[in-house]
KOLVEXBA-991811 format. One line per field, with one value per residue: x, z negated, y of N, C-alpha, C in turn; residue in three letters. Coordinates in steps of 0.05 Angstrom, whole numbers. Layout:
N
nxx = [X:...]
nzz = [Z:...]
nyy = [Y:...]
caxx = [X:...]
cazz = [Z:...]
cayy = [Y:...]
cxx = [X:...]
czz = [Z:...]
cyy = [Y:...]
residuo = [ALA:...]
REM end
This chain:
106
nxx = [114:86:99:81:79:128:148:107:115:165:153:116:149:183:147:133:135:193:198:222:233:230:280:272:268:296:300:253:265:250:197:187:139:118:127:96:44:40:41:2:-41:-53:-75:-130:-147:-160:-173:-228:-245:-239:-246:-213:-153:-107:-86:-129:-120:-128:-134:-76:-83:-132:-127:-89:-119:-163:-135:-115:-161:-199:-254:-320:-319:-263:-209:-177:-108:-57:-3:38:33:37:82:83:118:121:66:57:91:69:17:25:48:7:-30:-8:5:-1:-57:-65:-64:-75:-103:-171:-242:-285]
nzz = [-472:-414:-351:-302:-301:-299:-243:-219:-235:-214:-160:-155:-164:-123:-80:-86:-54:-38:-48:-27:-72:-107:-154:-225:-262:-227:-188:-142:-76:-54:-8:55:74:123:125:82:99:146:124:83:87:143:156:153:163:219:250:259:209:161:156:205:183:196:222:207:168:112:43:2:-53:-55:-26:-59:-104:-86:-68:-115:-147:-115:-69:-46:-1:-4:-39:-103:-111:-149:-189:-187:-137:-103:-115:-160:-137:-82:-69:-75:-34:10:10:21:73:103:100:133:180:252:294:318:381:389:346:325:310:256]
nyy = [-845:-820:-845:-828:-774:-748:-756:-728:-676:-665:-669:-627:-582:-581:-572:-517:-456:-416:-348:-287:-237:-176:-162:-171:-113:-85:-24:-2:24:90:102:129:181:167:112:95:110:78:27:26:65:70:21:22:77:112:68:56:39:68:140:183:214:242:304:335:372:365:382:372:363:339:291:265:259:226:181:161:152:129:125:121:68:62:38:51:67:44:68:31:13:55:101:160:200:182:186:243:264:236:257:312:306:281:323:360:336:326:308:239:212:157:141:131:137:150]
caxx = [115:73:117:70:83:156:149:89:127:186:140:104:170:192:127:131:153:210:191:240:220:246:290:261:283:307:283:246:271:227:190:181:110:109:126:72:21:38:37:-20:-64:-59:-88:-159:-152:-155:-180:-255:-254:-240:-244:-187:-145:-87:-95:-151:-109:-142:-118:-60:-93:-155:-115:-77:-142:-177:-117:-112:-186:-216:-280:-337:-307:-234:-198:-158:-81:-43:25:55:29:45:92:75:134:112:39:59:103:49:-7:35:53:-20:-44:6:11:-18:-73:-53:-83:-83:-124:-199:-260:-305]
cazz = [-452:-389:-330:-278:-307:-288:-213:-210:-240:-195:-134:-155:-164:-94:-62:-89:-36:-48:-36:-35:-90:-121:-179:-247:-271:-203:-178:-113:-63:-46:20:68:78:148:118:65:116:164:108:65:97:171:159:155:175:247:265:256:183:148:173:213:166:208:240:194:149:85:21:-9:-78:-51:-17:-81:-122:-75:-68:-143:-159:-95:-61:-30:4:-7:-67:-117:-109:-173:-188:-179:-108:-89:-138:-157:-116:-55:-64:-69:-7:30:11:37:100:115:102:152:204:275:301:336:403:386:324:331:289:243]
cayy = [-823:-827:-846:-813:-744:-738:-753:-707:-649:-661:-662:-599:-562:-582:-559:-488:-440:-396:-324:-265:-219:-155:-172:-160:-90:-69:-2:-2:48:107:98:156:184:151:84:89:111:55:3:26:81:66:-3:29:101:113:42:51:28:93:164:193:234:259:325:348:390:361:391:352:355:321:267:254:250:203:158:150:146:115:140:102:42:62:31:68:58:46:78:10:8:80:117:186:215:175:198:272:267:227:277:335:298:279:350:379:319:329:284:220:203:129:138:136:129:169]
cxx = [101:93:107:74:106:157:130:101:148:175:130:124:182:173:124:148:168:205:210:224:240:256:279:280:296:290:279:255:246:222:184:151:101:106:101:47:18:30:11:-45:-73:-74:-118:-163:-143:-159:-209:-264:-259:-239:-214:-178:-123:-98:-120:-146:-125:-124:-102:-70:-116:-146:-104:-98:-156:-161:-115:-139:-205:-240:-295:-324:-277:-227:-181:-131:-66:-15:45:53:40:56:84:91:127:85:41:70:81:25:0:37:24:-33:-31:10:-9:-33:-57:-71:-93:-102:-153:-217:-278:-293]
czz = [-425:-365:-304:-278:-294:-257:-205:-214:-219:-166:-133:-152:-136:-75:-66:-72:-49:-33:-44:-49:-99:-148:-202:-259:-249:-195:-149:-101:-56:-17:30:70:102:143:101:82:133:148:93:76:125:177:165:170:204:263:261:228:163:165:181:195:175:225:231:174:123:65:8:-36:-75:-42:-41:-100:-112:-73:-94:-154:-141:-89:-41:-26:1:-35:-77:-114:-136:-170:-182:-151:-92:-113:-136:-139:-88:-50:-59:-42:14:34:27:66:115:120:125:180:228:278:318:357:399:363:332:308:279:240]
cyy = [-837:-824:-830:-784:-733:-735:-731:-681:-646:-656:-634:-579:-560:-568:-530:-474:-421:-368:-303:-244:-197:-167:-158:-136:-75:-48:-3:24:65:106:127:156:167:122:76:91:88:30:3:41:73:40:1:55:104:87:35:37:52:117:171:215:251:280:342:368:390:372:369:342:336:294:252:243:225:178:145:139:130:133:123:76:39:56:52:53:64:58:58:3:32:97:145:204:208:187:228:278:257:248:302:329:296:305:367:362:327:304:266:213:175:122:147:129:152:197]
residuo = [MET:LYS:THR:TRP:LEU:VAL:PRO:SER:LEU:ALA:LEU:ALA:MET:ILE:ALA:VAL:PRO:VAL:VAL:ALA:GLN:GLN:LYS:LEU:GLY:ALA:VAL:GLN:GLY:VAL:ARG:SER:PRO:GLU:GLN:VAL:TYR:ALA:LYS:VAL:CYS:GLY:TYR:CYS:HIS:GLY:ARG:ASN:VAL:GLY:PRO:VAL:ILE:LEU:GLY:ARG:HIS:LEU:PRO:ALA:GLU:ALA:ILE:THR:TYR:ILE:ALA:ARG:HIS:GLY:GLN:ASN:GLY:MET:PRO:ALA:PHE:ARG:PRO:THR:GLU:ILE:THR:PRO:ALA:GLU:LEU:ASP:ALA:LEU:ALA:HIS:TRP:ILE:SER:THR:ALA:PRO:ALA:ARG:LYS:GLU:GLU:HIS:GLY:GLN]
REM end
């Protein structure tokens, strides 16, 4: 047995950071449309990266389709990233939400 292997493994296990994760098999809680927009959409939309989408009264069906399939520079979001229930609520919320003064862009 090579003696250098055991200390290396012990050192590697100590160096691995502990990250809080969702437990395997646990169901993630449903996020509100405002939470999803803030965490996922608002990162680009309204900040000169993607077009402003609030206050434009876009059809919810179009929002759902583009979010799932992507378009131009926008990536597609998988059901593991935005659940179907969250996406339906988000699309309806975006289609009826008023414009925000702090958002700017295309």
